C-alpha positions in Angstrom: 3.0 16.6 -41.0 0.2 16.8 -38.5 -2.4 19.5 -38.6 -5.5 20.5 -36.6 -8.7 19.5 -38.4 -10.5 22.7 -37.7 -7.6 24.8 -39.0 -7.4 22.7 -42.2 -11.2 23.3 -42.7 -10.6 27.0 -42.3 -7.6 26.9 -44.7 -9.7 25.2 -47.4 -12.5 27.8 -47.1 -10.4 31.0 -46.7 -7.1 30.3 -48.6 -5.8 29.5 -52.0 -2.6 27.6 -52.9 -0.1 29.0 -55.5 1.9 26.9 -58.0 4.8 26.7 -55.4 2.5 25.2 -52.8 2.3 28.2 -50.5 -1.1 29.2 -49.1 -2.5 32.8 -49.3 -5.5 34.4 -47.7 -8.4 35.0 -50.2 -9.5 38.1 -48.3 -6.2 39.9 -47.6 -3.8 38.2 -50.0 -1.5 37.7 -47.1 0.5 34.6 -46.7 -0.8 31.9 -44.3 1.9 31.5 -41.6 2.7 28.2 -40.0 4.1 27.4 -36.5 5.1 23.9 -35.5 4.6 23.1 -31.9 5.2 19.9 -29.8 1.8 19.0 -28.5 1.1 16.4 -25.8 -1.3 13.7 -27.2 -4.0 12.8 -24.6 -5.7 9.5 -25.1 -7.5 8.6 -21.9 -10.9 9.4 -20.5 -9.4 11.4 -17.7 -7.9 15.0 -18.2 -4.2 14.7 -18.8 -4.3 11.0 -19.5 -2.0 9.9 -22.2 1.0 7.7 -23.0 3.6 10.5 -23.0 3.6 11.1 -26.7 4.5 14.5 -28.0 3.8 15.1 -31.7 4.8 18.1 -33.8 1.6 19.9 -34.9 1.5 22.6 -37.5 -0.7 25.6 -36.6 -2.1 27.8 -39.4 -3.0 31.5 -39.4 -3.4 34.4 -41.8 -0.6 37.1 -41.2 -3.2 39.8 -41.4 -6.6 38.4 -40.4 -5.1 36.6 -37.4 -2.2 38.9 -36.6 -2.7 38.5 -32.9 -3.2 34.7 -33.0 -0.3 32.8 -31.3 0.3 29.1 -31.3 0.0 27.3 -28.0 3.0 26.6 -25.8 5.1 23.5 -26.2 3.3 20.5 -24.5 -0.2 22.0 -24.6 -2.5 18.9 -24.6 -4.6 17.9 -27.6 -6.8 14.9 -28.4 -5.9 12.6 -31.3 -9.4 13.1 -32.8 -8.6 16.8 -33.4 -5.7 16.0 -35.7 -5.2 15.1 -39.3 -2.1 14.2 -41.4 -3.1 16.1 -44.5 -4.3 19.5 -45.8 -5.7 17.9 -49.0 
């Protein structure tokens, strides 16, 4: 799975993992929701430059703290350096 580095850093700081592997908010005790979105990977020095790769990226948010947060639309560009393959 592919995640956004900044969201993984937030997860490690603000959430705990239960014995089943689910993540829960330390503040509200709400479940951390996930949304998987196809993101266009941009690799060039020019805006929009890339090789056409679309990768499934998992977005994370607390159901209560971030109730209004919505994942980006399919195809929204992202740079490879912003991504990681692990939450560990």
